[in-house]
Residue frames as qw, qx, qy, qz and C-alpha x, y, z in Angstrom:
[[0.587, 0.218, -0.616, -0.479, -4.47, 1.89, 14.84],
 [0.797, -0.267, 0.344, -0.418, -6.42, -1.02, 16.21],
 [0.918, 0.051, 0.368, 0.141, -5.02, -3.67, 13.85],
 [0.233, -0.608, 0.475, 0.592, -1.69, -3.30, 12.13],
 [0.689, 0.607, -0.089, -0.387, -1.98, -3.12, 8.35],
 [0.744, -0.106, 0.584, 0.308, -0.51, -5.89, 6.24],
 [0.115, 0.542, -0.472, -0.686, 1.23, -4.94, 2.99],
 [0.766, 0.347, 0.486, -0.237, -0.74, -6.38, 0.06],
 [0.697, 0.716, -0.030, 0.034, 1.76, -5.93, -2.77],
 [0.346, 0.826, -0.401, 0.193, 5.37, -6.01, -3.86],
 [0.445, 0.426, -0.695, 0.369, 8.57, -6.92, -2.08],
 [0.070, -0.164, 0.719, -0.672, 7.02, -6.78, 1.40],
 [0.653, -0.197, -0.394, -0.616, 3.70, -8.45, 0.61],
 [0.785, -0.312, -0.535, -0.023, 2.30, -10.17, 3.70],
 [0.474, -0.012, -0.480, 0.738, 4.45, -8.18, 6.16],
 [0.240, -0.824, -0.463, 0.220, 3.03, -6.00, 8.92],
 [0.200, 0.928, 0.020, 0.314, 3.54, -2.25, 8.55],
 [0.467, -0.836, 0.286, -0.029, 5.81, -2.20, 11.60],
 [0.825, -0.196, 0.434, 0.305, 8.13, -4.78, 10.00],
 [0.633, 0.662, 0.218, 0.336, 8.65, -2.90, 6.73],
 [0.563, -0.173, -0.033, 0.807, 11.90, -0.89, 6.55],
 [0.029, 0.776, 0.205, -0.596, 11.55, 2.89, 6.68],
 [0.095, -0.388, 0.541, 0.740, 13.37, 3.26, 3.37],
 [0.064, 0.278, 0.876, 0.388, 10.75, 1.17, 1.59],
 [0.016, 0.744, 0.608, -0.278, 7.90, 3.12, 3.20],
 [0.041, -0.685, 0.107, 0.720, 9.49, 6.41, 2.06],
 [0.091, -0.136, 0.746, 0.646, 9.99, 5.00, -1.43],
 [0.073, 0.492, 0.858, 0.124, 6.35, 3.88, -1.59],
 [0.002, 0.792, 0.386, -0.473, 5.02, 7.27, -0.45],
 [0.045, -0.642, 0.297, 0.706, 7.19, 9.14, -2.96],
 [0.019, 0.282, -0.767, -0.576, 6.72, 6.82, -5.95],
 [0.107, 0.306, 0.941, 0.094, 3.47, 4.89, -5.89],
 [0.370, -0.064, -0.196, -0.906, 0.42, 6.32, -7.61],
 [0.422, 0.048, 0.780, -0.459, -2.63, 4.77, -5.92],
 [0.720, 0.429, 0.002, -0.545, -4.56, 4.58, -9.21],
 [0.778, -0.081, 0.606, 0.148, -4.08, 1.05, -10.59],
 [0.033, 0.440, -0.622, -0.647, -2.17, 0.77, -13.86],
 [0.720, 0.235, -0.253, -0.602, -4.15, -0.70, -16.79],
 [0.513, 0.221, -0.829, -0.037, -2.43, -4.09, -16.48],
 [0.033, -0.027, -0.840, 0.540, -3.75, -4.41, -12.90],
 [0.516, 0.165, 0.173, -0.823, -7.28, -3.58, -14.00],
 [0.724, 0.184, -0.525, -0.407, -7.57, -7.01, -15.59],
 [0.865, -0.310, 0.333, -0.211, -8.15, -10.44, -14.10],
 [0.448, -0.405, 0.749, 0.273, -5.74, -13.31, -14.69],
 [0.577, 0.351, 0.718, 0.169, -7.92, -14.53, -17.57],
 [0.263, 0.114, 0.388, 0.876, -7.67, -11.13, -19.33],
 [0.125, -0.745, -0.583, -0.299, -11.19, -9.93, -18.54],
 [0.044, 0.538, -0.169, 0.825, -11.59, -6.46, -17.09],
 [0.212, -0.278, -0.746, 0.566, -12.16, -6.03, -13.39],
 [0.081, -0.808, -0.562, -0.158, -15.33, -4.27, -12.35],
 [0.055, 0.741, -0.077, 0.665, -15.33, -0.57, -11.54],
 [0.683, -0.685, 0.040, -0.250, -15.96, -1.53, -7.91],
 [0.925, -0.160, 0.003, 0.345, -12.89, -3.78, -7.86],
 [0.525, 0.459, -0.033, 0.716, -10.67, -1.10, -9.38],
 [0.241, -0.777, 0.037, -0.580, -12.03, 1.51, -6.96],
 [0.837, -0.546, 0.014, -0.034, -11.35, -0.87, -4.05],
 [0.831, 0.107, -0.044, 0.544, -7.78, -1.41, -5.25],
 [0.223, 0.627, -0.059, 0.744, -7.25, 2.37, -5.31],
 [0.538, -0.730, 0.020, -0.422, -8.82, 2.80, -1.87],
 [0.926, -0.316, -0.043, 0.201, -6.62, 0.02, -0.46],
 [0.671, 0.274, -0.063, 0.686, -3.48, 1.64, -1.87],
 [0.071, -0.726, 0.039, -0.683, -4.47, 5.09, -0.56],
 [0.754, -0.626, -0.011, -0.199, -5.03, 3.51, 2.85],
 [0.897, -0.081, -0.060, 0.430, -1.63, 1.79, 2.73],
 [0.443, 0.479, -0.059, 0.756, 0.15, 5.01, 1.78],
 [0.348, -0.752, 0.015, -0.559, -1.62, 6.94, 4.53],
 [0.877, -0.481, -0.005, 0.015, -0.69, 4.28, 7.09],
 [0.794, 0.177, -0.075, 0.576, 2.90, 4.36, 5.79],
 [0.111, 0.675, -0.092, 0.724, 3.06, 8.12, 6.42],
 [0.633, -0.678, 0.042, -0.371, 1.69, 7.63, 9.93],
 [0.948, -0.210, -0.052, 0.235, 4.19, 4.84, 10.62],
 [0.599, 0.389, -0.120, 0.689, 7.13, 6.97, 9.49],
 [0.191, -0.728, 0.094, -0.652, 5.97, 9.86, 11.71],
 [0.834, -0.532, -0.005, -0.148, 5.66, 7.47, 14.65],
 [0.890, 0.020, -0.087, 0.447, 9.17, 6.14, 14.07],
 [0.322, 0.573, -0.124, 0.743, 10.59, 9.67, 13.86],
 [0.459, -0.710, 0.070, -0.530, 8.83, 10.65, 17.10],
 [0.919, -0.393, 0.044, 0.003, 10.20, 7.51, 18.77],
 [0.159, -0.815, 0.526, 0.182, 13.70, 8.29, 17.51],
 [0.838, 0.032, 0.529, 0.131, 13.90, 5.20, 15.32]]
């Protein structure tokens, strides 16, 4: 990975992938559905986000979960 991913949500928002505890990465992989819930499909003013915005949110979450899997594999290979 050329640039380490930054978490964009939740408890570890703003942290680099390598700084996030393995337990949280496992939890995210096992529990997070990348499709945004209806409440996240709206803007702060209550208007609906565009299809493109919702699709981008899903793509970002899929990317995060994929990177989390890769990071866990790397840690296992390194004996961490």
